[in-house]
C-alpha positions as CSV (number, residue, x, y, z in Angstrom):
1,M,-6.6,1.7,-14.5
2,D,-7.6,-1.6,-12.4
3,F,-5.3,-4.2,-10.6
4,E,-5.8,-6.8,-9.1
5,L,-2.6,-8.9,-7.8
6,S,-2.8,-11.9,-4.8
7,I,0.3,-13.6,-3.2
8,I,0.3,-16.4,-0.5
9,I,2.0,-14.8,2.4
10,G,3.4,-17.5,4.9
11,R,1.9,-15.1,8.2
12,T,-1.8,-15.5,9.7
13,P,-4.0,-13.0,8.0
14,N,-4.2,-10.7,11.4
15,D,-0.4,-10.4,11.0
16,V,-0.4,-9.2,7.4
17,F,-3.2,-7.2,7.8
18,A,-1.6,-5.3,11.1
19,F,1.4,-4.7,8.5
20,F,-0.6,-2.8,6.5
21,R,-3.3,-1.0,9.0
22,D,0.3,0.5,10.9
23,K,1.9,1.7,7.4
24,D,3.1,5.0,9.0
25,R,5.1,3.2,11.9
26,H,7.5,1.1,9.5
27,R,10.7,2.4,8.5
28,Q,10.9,3.3,4.9
29,K,13.3,0.8,2.8
30,T,16.4,2.9,1.1
31,G,15.4,3.4,-2.5
32,S,11.6,3.5,-2.0
33,P,9.8,6.4,-3.7
34,V,7.9,6.5,-0.3
35,L,10.1,9.2,1.7
36,G,7.8,9.1,4.7
37,I,3.8,8.3,6.0
38,E,2.1,10.3,8.6
39,K,-0.8,9.4,10.5
40,L,-2.7,12.9,10.7
41,D,-5.8,11.6,13.1
42,P,-5.1,10.3,16.7
43,G,-6.1,6.8,18.0
44,P,-6.1,3.5,16.5
45,P,-7.1,3.3,12.7
46,V,-10.6,3.3,11.8
47,P,-12.7,4.5,8.6
48,G,-12.3,8.0,8.3
49,T,-8.6,8.1,9.8
50,R,-6.1,10.6,7.4
51,Y,-2.3,9.9,6.1
52,R,-0.3,11.9,4.0
53,E,2.7,10.1,2.1
54,V,5.5,12.2,0.7
55,V,6.9,10.6,-2.0
56,Q,9.9,10.7,-4.7
57,M,8.4,10.6,-8.1
58,L,11.4,11.4,-10.0
59,P,15.1,12.7,-9.0
60,L,13.9,16.3,-8.3
61,V,10.6,16.1,-7.7
62,R,8.5,15.2,-4.7
63,G,4.9,15.0,-4.5
64,E,2.2,14.2,-1.8
65,I,-0.4,11.9,-1.2
66,R,-3.2,12.1,1.2
67,S,-5.9,9.0,2.1
68,R,-8.3,7.8,4.1
69,I,-9.3,4.6,5.7
70,T,-12.9,3.7,4.3
71,R,-13.4,0.1,5.5
72,I,-11.2,-1.7,8.2
73,E,-12.4,-5.2,9.2
74,P,-9.3,-6.7,11.0
75,G,-7.8,-9.8,9.7
76,L,-10.4,-9.6,6.6
77,W,-10.3,-5.8,5.0
78,L,-8.7,-2.6,4.6
79,E,-9.4,-0.2,2.0
80,E,-8.5,3.5,1.8
81,D,-9.1,5.8,-0.8
82,F,-6.6,8.3,-1.8
83,E,-5.9,11.4,-4.7
84,G,-2.2,13.1,-5.0
85,A,0.5,13.5,-7.5
86,A,-1.7,13.5,-10.6
87,M,-3.8,10.3,-9.4
88,R,-6.8,9.7,-7.7
89,G,-8.0,6.3,-6.6
90,H,-9.4,3.3,-4.4
91,L,-6.9,0.8,-2.6
92,A,-8.3,-2.7,-1.2
93,Y,-6.4,-5.5,0.9
94,Q,-8.4,-8.7,1.1
95,F,-7.0,-11.0,3.4
96,L,-7.8,-14.6,3.2
97,D,-7.2,-17.6,5.5
98,V,-5.6,-20.8,3.3
99,G,-4.4,-23.1,6.4
100,N,-1.0,-22.7,6.2
101,G,-0.9,-18.7,6.0
102,T,-2.2,-15.7,4.0
103,R,-3.6,-15.3,0.7
104,L,-3.7,-11.3,0.3
105,I,-5.6,-9.7,-2.7
106,Q,-4.9,-6.2,-3.8
107,H,-7.2,-4.4,-5.8
108,E,-6.4,-1.0,-7.1
109,S,-8.2,1.7,-8.7
110,L,-6.4,4.5,-10.6
111,A,-7.1,7.7,-12.5
112,A,-5.0,9.8,-14.2
113,Q,-5.3,13.2,-14.1
114,G,-4.3,16.4,-15.9
115,L,-1.7,15.3,-18.5
116,L,-0.7,11.9,-16.9
117,K,-4.2,10.8,-18.6
118,V,-2.5,10.4,-21.8
119,L,0.8,8.9,-20.1
120,E,-2.0,6.1,-18.8
121,P,-0.6,2.9,-21.3
122,I,2.7,3.3,-20.1
123,I,2.0,4.5,-16.5
124,R,-0.3,1.1,-16.3
125,R,2.8,-1.2,-17.3
126,M,5.3,0.0,-14.8
127,L,3.2,0.3,-12.2
128,F,2.2,-3.3,-12.8
129,R,5.6,-4.4,-12.6
130,R,6.5,-2.3,-9.3
131,L,3.2,-3.5,-7.2
132,L,3.9,-6.9,-7.5
133,D,7.4,-6.1,-6.8
134,R,5.9,-4.4,-3.3
135,L,3.6,-7.8,-2.7
136,E,6.8,-9.8,-3.4
137,G,9.2,-7.8,-1.2
138,I,6.5,-7.3,1.7
139,K,5.9,-11.2,1.4
140,R,10.0,-11.6,2.5
141,L,9.5,-9.4,4.6
142,L,6.8,-10.9,6.9
143,E,8.2,-14.2,6.4
144,N,11.8,-13.7,7.5
145,Q,10.5,-11.1,10.2
146,V,12.3,-11.5,13.3
147,S,11.1,-8.7,15.4
148,D,8.3,-5.7,15.2
149,N,11.0,-3.8,14.1
150,I,10.3,-3.9,10.4
151,S,10.7,-1.6,7.0
152,F,7.6,-1.2,4.3
153,P,9.4,-1.9,0.9
154,P,9.1,0.0,-2.2
């Protein structure tokens, strides 16, 4: 499954990039499927930096997603590979200066594994809407941010 989404955010490319780069520092919004994100390597994020996310997939089912940064160009690109929760994939964020803000382009490739492979058409429809809602939530959050104490939306 491949997705490409785009949204304009009224903040600089460096601001938007920093939000995604520092994903482990944000409080998770109530109701988010992401229960927590932990950076596993010390120091600033660089290629090779690893993360562990705990996600609530169903009411009584939790899973773990492990990711690793593969490309980081401040204010321009942030990419990572991930796997877990019966999926693996690649996620890339591109940050384009559009004068009055940033065009954020999210490129994502996912491959379902095991029994989930059969459900890919259903997963695709559900996931596309969630990804779009997530970007719209991030846009609202960053455009209304009044301090560094921000939370990462679902």
